[in-house]
Every structure is written in C-alpha cells, then in structure tokens.
C-alpha positions as CSV (number, residue, x, y, z in Angstrom):
1,M,108.5,76.6,191.5
2,R,109.4,79.6,193.5
3,T,109.5,83.1,191.9
4,E,111.3,85.9,192.5
5,I,111.3,89.5,191.3
6,A,115.2,90.9,191.1
7,S,115.3,94.5,191.9
8,K,114.2,96.8,188.5
9,V,117.0,97.1,186.3
10,R,118.0,101.0,184.7
11,W,118.8,100.8,180.8
12,D,120.7,103.9,180.8
13,V,122.6,106.0,177.8
14,E,125.4,107.2,180.0
15,D,128.5,105.3,181.6
16,S,127.9,102.5,183.6
17,P,129.5,100.5,186.3
18,G,127.9,96.9,185.4
19,W,125.0,94.9,186.2
20,P,122.2,96.0,186.2
21,Y,123.4,98.4,183.7
22,V,123.4,98.5,179.9
23,H,124.1,101.4,177.6
24,F,121.8,102.1,174.5
25,K,121.5,105.0,172.5
26,Q,117.6,106.9,173.1
27,P,116.8,110.0,171.9
28,R,115.7,111.4,174.7
29,K,118.3,110.8,177.0
30,T,117.0,109.7,179.7
31,P,117.6,106.3,181.6
32,I,114.5,103.7,181.3
33,K,114.4,101.0,183.9
34,Y,112.1,97.7,183.6
35,T,110.9,95.4,185.9
36,V,113.0,91.9,185.6
37,I,111.5,88.5,186.3
38,V,113.9,86.1,187.8
39,E,112.5,82.9,188.3
40,K,114.6,79.7,189.6
41,G,113.9,76.1,188.3
42,E,114.9,72.6,189.1
43,S,118.2,73.1,187.9
44,S,117.9,76.8,186.2
45,Y,117.0,80.2,186.1
46,G,114.9,82.2,183.9
47,A,114.1,85.7,183.2
48,F,111.8,88.2,181.7
49,V,111.0,91.4,181.0
50,P,107.5,91.5,180.8
51,D,106.8,94.9,179.3
52,L,109.0,93.5,176.3
53,P,107.3,90.7,175.2
54,G,109.8,87.5,174.4
55,C,112.6,89.3,176.5
56,I,113.6,86.0,177.9
57,A,116.9,84.7,179.3
58,V,117.8,81.1,180.5
59,G,121.1,80.6,183.1
60,E,122.7,77.7,184.9
61,D,122.8,80.5,187.8
62,R,121.3,83.4,188.7
63,E,124.3,85.5,187.8
64,Q,124.4,83.9,184.8
65,T,120.7,84.9,184.0
66,L,120.5,88.6,185.1
67,R,124.0,88.4,182.7
68,L,122.1,87.2,179.7
69,I,119.3,88.8,180.1
70,E,120.7,91.9,180.3
71,E,122.0,91.2,177.2
72,A,118.6,90.3,175.4
73,V,117.2,93.4,176.3
74,A,119.8,95.5,174.5
75,F,119.1,93.1,171.2
76,H,115.4,93.5,171.6
77,V,115.7,96.8,172.0
78,E,117.7,97.6,169.1
79,G,116.2,95.2,167.1
80,L,112.9,97.4,167.8
81,R,114.6,100.4,167.2
82,A,116.1,98.9,163.5
83,E,113.1,98.1,162.4
84,G,111.2,101.3,163.1
85,L,108.8,99.9,165.6
86,P,108.5,101.6,168.5
87,V,110.0,100.6,172.1
88,S,107.9,99.7,174.7
89,P,107.8,102.1,178.1
90,P,108.0,100.0,181.4
91,Q,104.4,99.9,182.8
92,C,105.5,96.9,185.5
93,D,106.0,98.1,189.2
94,I,107.4,96.0,192.1
95,A,105.0,96.1,194.7
C-alpha cells in the first residue's frame, strides 16, 4: 500500500474558500493546522489525522476522502468540545 502525505490542513475560524479549510469555533480565534495522512489502497483511499486519534475517513477517490476527513475533523472537534474535553493541539509536522 502506497502512502502519501497531503499538505497541512488548516482548520480556520474565519471565512473559508473551501477545501482544505473548515470552520469550527475556537476560543483563541487562531487557526489550527493538522496534518492529514492519505493512503491509497487497492480499491479506495483512507485518511487519518495523527493528532486526533480515531479521526478517520474512507472514500472511493482522493477528493471524496479529503472531503470526508474535513467533515470528520469538524465532527471530532465538536464532539470533544461538547463533552468538555480538550482539543489536542497539532504535534505532527511534514518533513
């Protein structure tokens, strides 16, 4: 299975022109950038965010997978906040 690393994804509070940006309320009102790993399988693509354990997406093609991981991150962060849990700051970086 070949693994490719997508560019950093910027999760922003301000207006967003579309992928790879997504909105979520953040008390500090500063952007957070998470690294997204995209893997190409035999018949589908998968993506995950190393800094957000359990935040994954699978799609038929790369574009669909990137849209789904965007939604997954927003949902994941929303769930953490609803439960009063801290949102992990980004630790991973692309070399």
